[in-house]
C-alpha positions in Angstrom: -93.2 -91.0 -48.6 -90.8 -88.4 -47.5 -89.1 -88.8 -44.1 -90.5 -86.8 -41.2 -89.3 -83.3 -41.2 -88.9 -81.0 -38.1 -89.7 -77.5 -39.0 -88.5 -74.7 -36.7 -90.0 -71.2 -37.2 -88.4 -68.5 -35.1 -90.0 -65.1 -34.9 -88.3 -61.8 -35.3 -86.1 -60.7 -32.4 -88.6 -58.1 -31.3 -91.5 -60.5 -31.7 -92.2 -62.0 -28.3 -94.8 -64.4 -29.8 -92.2 -66.6 -31.5 -93.1 -70.2 -31.6 -91.4 -73.5 -32.4 -93.6 -75.9 -34.5 -93.2 -79.6 -35.0 -94.8 -82.0 -37.4 -95.7 -85.3 -35.9 -93.9 -88.1 -37.7 -96.1 -90.1 -40.1 -99.2 -88.0 -39.5 -100.9 -85.2 -41.3 -101.9 -83.4 -38.1 -101.5 -79.6 -38.0 -98.3 -78.4 -36.2 -98.6 -77.7 -32.4 -96.3 -75.7 -30.2 -93.6 -77.8 -28.5 -94.1 -78.3 -24.9 -90.4 -78.0 -24.0 -90.3 -74.4 -25.3 -92.2 -72.0 -23.0 -93.2 -68.7 -24.5 -92.3 -65.3 -23.2 -95.3 -63.7 -21.6 -94.2 -60.1 -22.3 -91.7 -58.4 -24.6 -88.4 -58.5 -22.8 -87.8 -54.7 -22.8 -91.2 -54.2 -21.2 -90.6 -57.0 -18.7 -87.2 -55.5 -17.7 -88.6 -52.0 -17.3 -91.6 -53.3 -15.3 -89.3 -55.4 -13.1 -87.6 -52.3 -11.8 -90.9 -50.6 -11.1 -92.3 -53.7 -9.4 -89.2 -54.1 -7.1 -89.5 -50.4 -6.0 -93.3 -50.7 -5.5 -92.9 -54.0 -3.6 -90.5 -52.4 -1.1 -92.7 -49.4 -0.7 -95.7 -51.6 0.0 -93.9 -53.3 2.9 -93.2 -49.9 4.5 -96.8 -48.8 3.9 -98.1 -51.9 5.6 -96.0 -51.2 8.7 -97.1 -47.5 8.6 -100.7 -48.6 8.5 -100.2 -50.8 11.6 -98.8 -47.8 13.5 -101.6 -45.6 12.1 -104.2 -47.9 13.7 -103.1 -46.6 17.1 -103.4 -42.9 16.0 -106.4 -42.7 13.7 -106.4 -38.9 14.1 -103.5 -38.7 11.7 -104.6 -38.2 8.1 -104.1 -41.3 5.9 -102.2 -39.4 3.2 -99.7 -38.4 5.9 -99.2 -42.1 6.8 -98.4 -43.0 3.2 -96.2 -39.9 3.0 -94.2 -41.2 5.9 -93.9 -44.6 4.1 -92.6 -42.9 1.0 -90.1 -40.8 3.0 -88.8 -43.9 4.7 -88.4 -45.8 1.4 -86.5 -42.8 -0.1 -84.4 -42.8 3.1 -83.3 -46.3 2.3 -82.2 -45.0 -1.1 -80.1 -42.3 0.3 -82.5 -39.3 0.7 -82.5 -37.8 4.2 -85.7 -37.9 6.2 -86.4 -34.3 7.3 -89.3 -33.0 9.3 -90.3 -30.4 11.9 -87.2 -30.2 14.1 -85.6 -33.6 13.2 -83.3 -35.0 10.6 -82.6 -38.7 9.9 -79.8 -39.3 7.3 -78.9 -42.8 8.2 -80.2 -45.2 5.6 -81.8 -48.4 7.0 -79.8 -51.0 5.3 -82.3 -53.7 6.1 -84.8 -52.0 3.7 -82.1 -51.3 1.2 -81.2 -55.0 1.3 -84.9 -55.9 0.8 -84.9 -53.7 -2.3 -81.7 -55.4 -3.6 -83.4 -58.9 -3.2 -86.6 -57.7 -4.9 -84.5 -56.3 -7.8 -82.7 -59.5 -8.0 -85.9 -61.6 -8.3 -87.6 -59.2 -10.7 -84.5 -58.8 -12.8 -84.1 -62.6 -12.9 -87.7 -62.9 -14.3 -86.9 -60.2 -16.9 -83.7 -62.0 -17.9 -85.7 -65.3 -18.4 -88.1 -63.4 -20.7 -85.2 -62.1 -22.7 -83.7 -65.5 -22.9 -86.9 -66.9 -24.3 -87.4 -64.1 -26.8 -83.8 -63.9 -28.0 -82.1 -67.3 -27.4 -79.3 -66.4 -29.8 -78.3 -63.1 -28.1 -74.9 -62.7 -26.6 -75.2 -63.4 -22.9 -73.2 -60.4 -21.7 -74.9 -58.1 -24.1 -78.3 -59.4 -23.0 -77.4 -59.1 -19.3 -76.3 -55.4 -19.7 -79.5 -54.5 -21.5 -81.8 -56.3 -19.0 -80.0 -54.9 -16.0 -80.0 -51.4 -17.6 -83.7 -51.3 -18.2 -84.4 -52.7 -14.7 -82.3 -49.9 -13.1 -84.1 -47.4 -15.3 -87.6 -48.6 -14.1 -86.4 -48.4 -10.5 -85.1 -44.9 -10.9 -88.3 -43.8 -12.5 -90.1 -44.6 -9.2 -87.4 -42.9 -7.2 -87.6 -39.7 -9.3 -91.4 -39.7 -9.3 -91.7 -40.1 -5.5 -89.0 -37.5 -4.8 -90.7 -34.9 -7.0 -94.1 -35.6 -5.6 -92.7 -35.3 -2.0 -91.4 -31.8 -2.8 -87.8 -32.7 -2.4 -86.3 -32.0 -5.7 -83.1 -30.7 -4.2 -82.2 -34.2 -3.0 -83.0 -36.0 -6.2 -79.3 -36.5 -7.1 -78.7 -38.5 -3.9 -81.7 -40.6 -4.4 -80.8 -41.4 -8.0 -77.3 -42.5 -7.0 -78.4 -44.6 -4.2 -81.2 -46.1 -6.3 -78.8 -46.9 -9.1 -76.5 -48.7 -6.7 -79.4 -50.8 -5.2 -81.1 -51.7 -8.4 -77.8 -52.2 -10.2 -76.5 -54.8 -7.7 -79.8 -56.6 -7.6 -80.5 -56.7 -11.3 -76.9 -57.7 -12.2 -77.1 -60.5 -9.6 -80.2 -61.8 -11.2 -78.8 -61.6 -14.7 -75.7 -63.3 -13.7 -77.7 -66.3 -12.4 -79.9 -66.6 -15.5 -77.3 -66.0 -18.2 -74.6 -67.9 -16.2 -72.0 -65.2 -16.7 -69.5 -66.9 -14.5 -69.9 -70.4 -16.0 -66.7 -70.0 -18.0 -64.7 -67.8 -15.7 -61.1 -68.7 -14.9 -60.4 -70.9 -11.9 -58.6 -68.1 -10.0 -61.5 -65.8 -10.3 -64.0 -68.4 -9.0 -61.6 -69.2 -6.1 -61.3 -65.5 -5.2 -65.0 -65.1 -5.1 -65.5 -68.2 -3.0 -62.9 -67.2 -0.5 -64.4 -63.8 -0.2 -67.9 -65.2 0.5 -66.6 -67.4 3.2 -64.6 -64.6 4.8 -67.7 -62.3 4.8 -69.8 -65.1 6.3 -67.3 -65.5 9.2 -67.3 -61.7 9.8 -71.1 -61.7 9.8 -71.3 -64.5 12.3 -68.8 -63.0 14.7 -70.6 -59.6 14.5 -73.9 -61.3 15.4 -72.1 -63.0 18.3 -70.6 -59.8 19.6 -73.9 -57.9 19.4 -75.7 -60.8 21.1 -73.2 -60.7 23.9 -73.6 -57.0 24.3 -77.4 -57.2 24.3 -77.5 -60.1 26.8 -75.0 -58.5 29.1 -76.8 -55.2 29.2 -80.4 -56.5 29.1 -81.4 -54.6 32.2 -80.4 -51.2 30.8 -82.1 -52.0 27.5 -85.4 -53.0 29.2 -85.3 -49.8 31.2 -85.0 -47.7 28.1 -87.7 -49.7 26.3 -90.0 -49.2 29.3 -89.5 -45.4 29.0 -91.0 -45.5 25.5 -94.3 -46.9 26.8 -95.0 -49.1 23.8 -98.2 -51.1 23.5 -98.5 -54.3 21.4 -98.9 -52.6 18.0 -96.3 -50.0 18.8 -93.9 -52.8 19.8 -94.5 -54.4 16.3 -93.6 -51.1 14.6 -90.6 -50.6 16.9 -89.5 -54.2 16.2 -89.6 -53.6 12.4 -87.6 -50.4 12.9 -85.0 -52.5 14.8 -84.8 -55.0 12.0 -84.4 -52.2 9.4 -81.4 -50.9 11.2 -79.9 -54.2 12.4 -77.4 -54.4 9.4 -76.2 -50.9 10.4 -75.7 -52.0 14.0 -73.8 -55.1 12.9 -71.5 -53.1 10.7 -70.8 -50.7 13.5 -70.0 -53.6 15.8 -67.8 -55.1 13.1 -65.8 -51.9 12.8 -65.4 -52.0 16.5 -64.2 -55.6 16.4 -61.6 -54.9 13.7 -60.1 -52.1 15.9 -61.4 -49.1 14.0 -64.3 -48.3 16.3 -67.3 -46.0 15.6 -68.5 -42.6 16.7 -71.9 -41.5 18.0 -71.8 -37.9 17.1 -69.6 -35.2 18.6 -67.9 -36.3 21.8 -68.8 -40.0 21.7 -66.3 -42.7 20.6 -66.4 -46.4 21.1 -63.2 -48.5 20.4 -61.6 -51.6 21.8 -59.2 -49.6 23.8 -61.8 -47.4 25.5 -65.2 -45.7 25.5 -66.1 -42.0 25.7 -69.8 -41.2 25.6 -71.5 -37.8 25.5 -75.2 -37.0 25.5 -77.2 -39.6 23.7 -80.9 -40.1 23.0 -82.8 -42.6 25.1 -82.8 -45.3 22.4 -82.8 -48.9 23.7 -80.0 -49.9 21.3 -77.7 -47.5 23.1 -78.1 -49.5 26.3 -75.9 -52.1 24.8 -72.9 -49.8 24.7 -70.0 -50.7 27.0 -69.2 -48.7 30.1 -67.3 -45.4 29.8 -63.6 -45.6 30.5 -60.6 -47.6 29.5 -61.5 -51.1 28.2 -59.9 -54.2 29.7 -57.1 -55.7 27.5 -59.2 -58.8 26.9 -61.3 -56.8 24.5 -58.5 -56.9 22.0 -59.2 -60.6 21.5 -62.2 -59.5 19.4 -59.7 -58.5 16.7 -59.1 -62.2 16.1 -62.3 -62.2 14.1 -60.5 -60.5 11.3 -57.7 -62.9 11.5 -60.0 -65.9 11.4 -62.0 -64.4 8.5 -58.7 -63.9 6.5 -57.5 -67.4 7.2 -60.8 -68.8 6.1 -60.9 -66.8 2.9 -57.3 -67.7 2.1 -57.8 -71.4 2.8 -61.0 -71.7 0.8 -59.3 -69.9 -2.1 -56.7 -72.7 -2.1 -59.2 -75.6 -2.1 -59.7 -78.3 -3.4 -56.1 -78.2 -4.5 -53.7 -75.3 -4.8 -53.1 -73.6 -8.1 -50.1 -74.8 -10.2 -48.0 -71.7 -9.4 -47.3 -70.7 -5.8 -47.3 -67.0 -6.5 -50.7 -67.2 -8.2 -52.2 -69.1 -5.3 -50.9 -66.5 -2.9 -52.1 -63.7 -5.1 -55.6 -65.2 -5.2 -55.6 -65.5 -1.5 -54.6 -61.9 -1.0 -57.2 -60.9 -3.5 -59.9 -62.7 -1.6 -58.9 -61.0 1.6 -58.8 -57.5 0.0 -62.2 -58.2 -1.5 -63.6 -59.0 2.0 -61.9 -55.8 3.5 -63.2 -53.7 0.5 -66.7 -55.0 0.9 -66.7 -54.3 4.6 -65.5 -50.8 4.0 -68.1 -50.0 1.4 -71.0 -51.3 3.6 -69.6 -49.4 6.6 -69.6 -46.2 4.5 -73.3 -46.9 3.6 -74.2 -47.4 7.2 -73.0 -43.9 8.3 -75.2 -40.9 8.6 -76.6 -38.1 10.8 -79.3 -37.8 13.4 -79.7 -34.1 13.4 -77.2 -31.4 12.4 -75.3 -30.8 15.6 -74.4 -33.3 18.3 -75.5 -36.5 16.5 -73.8 -35.8 13.1 -71.3 -38.1 11.6 -72.4 -41.3 13.3 -71.0 -44.6 12.3 -67.7 -46.4 11.7 -64.4 -44.5 11.4 -63.7 -45.1 7.7 -60.0 -43.9 7.7 -59.1 -46.3 10.5 -61.1 -49.0 9.0 -59.3 -48.6 5.6 -56.0 -49.2 7.4 -56.9 -51.9 9.9 -59.2 -54.2 7.8 -56.7 -55.0 5.0 -53.9 -55.4 7.5 -55.8 -58.1 9.5 -57.8 -59.8 6.7 -55.6 -59.7 3.7 -52.4 -60.6 5.5 -54.1 -63.5 7.2 -55.4 -64.7 3.9 -51.9 -64.4 2.4 -50.5 -66.6 5.2 -53.2 -69.2 4.6 -52.6 -69.2 0.9 -48.9 -69.6 1.2 -49.2 -72.4 3.8 -51.5 -74.3 1.5 -49.3 -73.8 -1.5 -46.0 -74.7 0.2 -47.5 -77.8 1.8 -48.8 -78.9 -1.6 -45.4 -78.3 -3.2 -43.6 -80.3 -0.6 -46.0 -83.1 -1.0 -45.4 -83.2 -4.7 -41.6 -82.9 -4.6 -40.5 -84.7 -1.5 -41.1 -88.3 -2.5 -39.0 -90.8 -0.5 -36.5 -92.8 -2.6 -37.3 -96.1 -0.7 -40.9 -95.9 -1.9 -40.0 -95.6 -5.5 -39.8 -98.6 -7.9 -36.5 -99.9 -9.0 -36.8 -98.1 -12.4 -37.3 -94.8 -10.5 -34.2 -95.0 -8.3 -31.9 -94.0 -11.1 -30.3 -90.5 -11.2 -33.2 -88.1 -11.4 -31.1 -85.2 -12.7 -32.4 -84.0 -16.1 -30.8 -85.8 -19.0 -28.5 -88.1 -16.9 -30.7 -91.2 -17.1 -31.2 -90.7 -20.9 -27.4 -90.3 -21.5 -26.6 -93.5 -19.5 -29.2 -95.5 -21.4 -27.7 -94.3 -24.8 -24.2 -95.2 -23.6 -25.3 -98.8 -22.8 -26.9 -99.2 -26.1 -24.0 -97.7 -28.1 -21.6 -100.5 -29.3 -17.9 -100.0 -28.8 -15.1 -100.1 -31.5 -15.1 -103.9 -31.5 -18.9 -104.1 -32.1 -19.5 -105.2 -28.5 -21.6 -103.1 -26.1 -19.6 -101.9 -23.1 -20.3 -103.6 -19.8 -21.0 -101.6 -16.7 
């Protein structure tokens, strides 16, 4: 009897119904699919395209649900208008201004944008698994680019469709650019996890990314702490402004969601203030660590947390220590668990992690800016030119100091070994070649055939 044979039948690349069959050893039973090999539910191109569409629709449904809660307090408003507001709000999170009768909102709610990124990550990760099952032999990088590209395409289809149906064809370019950035970040994130694109990355690149993540986490925590101090210290003014809105329970829920949607924007503005760049609130309003100048502002409760007008006390400059601490943390984590073999390489990785932190902060600060109207409240947000100068100076230089400190300390620990602690065989002359020459001279016999005595 022939020995048991395992037969593997792989379908065509485009055939998502591929199966792996096994004959049971010593039996004549028909082949059955292997339990360890799950089958793709959909063709991977369709799964990738549908993932982008699903991520966009999921974020829109969240906004539609919040809009319906607000609509329950104003049933006289037509239901299509409620869904139209949800559509406009979702497009705003992708970069399209929200314009209406006498108002303009061009500040993207980064909370909703972040939700879209997370949904694109989850959906892109599912599509990447489908591609991995359907084409196990495909190059990982090639598969990641294809899946991410199709996911972005599906997301942009929804952006373009809603933009056209909303009658805002002139703003479609801004929506496509914003949508491509959101879907691209999320889908690439998901594909990198599934295909393990950084599994074989060099050590310096992994250290750079690890240090940058720690530095960003430190900045985020300090921004939350600064905003919390401002809100708690000015709670009376914030409550007075909220009372002027006359919100009932359901309106308070809607207002709370709006606050969450714009919370990342507020944190980035506070972070720009902490790093020394400051932010503007339209024409004639400037908030920095050195002083505050406020013009006419709308009665929004968040503006009640602003500091008092005038020259700020010198103690406010201590908030700039957040950038120093973030840089030190990024540089230190880039040098762990042990420094790189070359001192200059370790310092370069630490500086790179600091620059990556500063660059990420600058890009997010740029995304958090916008207009509330066309006159007084235009150009609100962090001062980008000042931030581009201050953030690298604080963060990257602090990271470089931490990287050099770790590298020099490790070098001293390896080189400075006390002579008294060495064995007897190691107390000889440590100069290159001296010990070998002495040993050869001892073993070399003299002219009389007798080895020389020391």
